[in-house]
C-alpha positions as CSV (number, residue, x, y, z in Angstrom):
1,L,0.0,0.0,0.0
2,M,3.0,2.3,0.4
3,E,3.7,2.0,-3.3
4,N,0.1,2.0,-4.4
5,P,-2.4,3.4,-1.7
6,G,-5.4,2.6,-3.9
7,L,-4.5,-1.0,-4.4
8,G,-7.5,-3.3,-3.9
9,G,-9.6,-5.9,-5.6
10,R,-10.6,-9.5,-5.4
11,V,-8.2,-12.5,-5.6
12,V,-9.6,-16.1,-5.9
13,V,-7.0,-18.7,-4.8
14,Q,-7.5,-22.3,-5.8
15,F,-5.7,-24.9,-3.7
16,A,-5.8,-28.5,-2.7
17,V,-5.6,-29.8,0.9
18,G,-3.9,-33.2,1.0
19,P,-4.7,-36.2,3.1
20,D,-2.3,-35.0,5.8
21,G,-3.9,-31.5,6.0
22,R,-1.1,-29.7,4.2
23,V,-1.8,-27.5,1.2
24,M,-0.4,-29.4,-1.8
25,G,-0.5,-26.5,-4.2
26,A,-2.1,-23.1,-4.7
27,S,-2.6,-20.9,-7.7
28,I,-4.5,-17.8,-8.6
29,G,-7.9,-18.7,-10.2
30,S,-8.8,-15.1,-11.0
31,T,-7.9,-11.6,-9.8
32,T,-8.8,-8.0,-10.2
33,V,-5.7,-6.9,-8.2
34,A,-3.4,-5.1,-10.6
35,S,-0.2,-6.3,-8.8
36,P,1.4,-9.6,-9.8
37,A,3.6,-9.3,-6.7
38,V,0.5,-9.2,-4.4
39,N,-1.1,-12.1,-6.2
40,T,2.1,-14.2,-5.9
41,C,2.4,-13.3,-2.3
42,I,-1.1,-14.4,-1.4
43,A,-0.7,-17.8,-3.3
44,A,2.6,-18.4,-1.5
45,A,1.0,-17.7,1.9
46,V,-1.8,-20.2,1.2
47,R,0.8,-22.8,0.4
48,R,2.1,-22.6,4.0
49,W,-1.3,-23.2,5.6
50,H,-2.3,-26.4,7.4
51,F,-5.8,-27.8,7.9
52,T,-7.4,-30.7,9.7
53,A,-7.0,-33.7,7.5
54,P,-9.9,-34.3,5.2
55,A,-12.2,-37.2,6.0
56,G,-11.3,-40.6,4.6
57,G,-7.9,-39.5,3.5
58,A,-9.3,-37.6,0.5
59,V,-7.9,-34.5,-1.2
60,A,-10.1,-31.4,-0.7
61,R,-10.2,-28.9,-3.5
62,V,-10.9,-25.3,-2.4
63,S,-11.6,-22.0,-4.2
64,Y,-11.3,-19.2,-1.7
65,P,-11.9,-15.5,-2.4
66,F,-9.9,-12.7,-0.8
67,T,-11.3,-9.1,-1.0
68,L,-8.6,-6.5,-0.5
69,V,-9.7,-3.0,0.5
70,P,-7.2,-0.1,0.8
């Protein structure tokens, strides 16, 4: 925000939670944020998340929206 005080928009991250609860991969599904660096940073942060393991050892596919407001 220091570089672009008006930066905002919506970023949808698609990711998969593996049988152990760790995020197996994350990518940007869609975005209106005009900053590739911000989009990359959000996807990288999601890759570090941990969840409760999905039931039955399955892989859970998630599409999660982030709304950024300056």
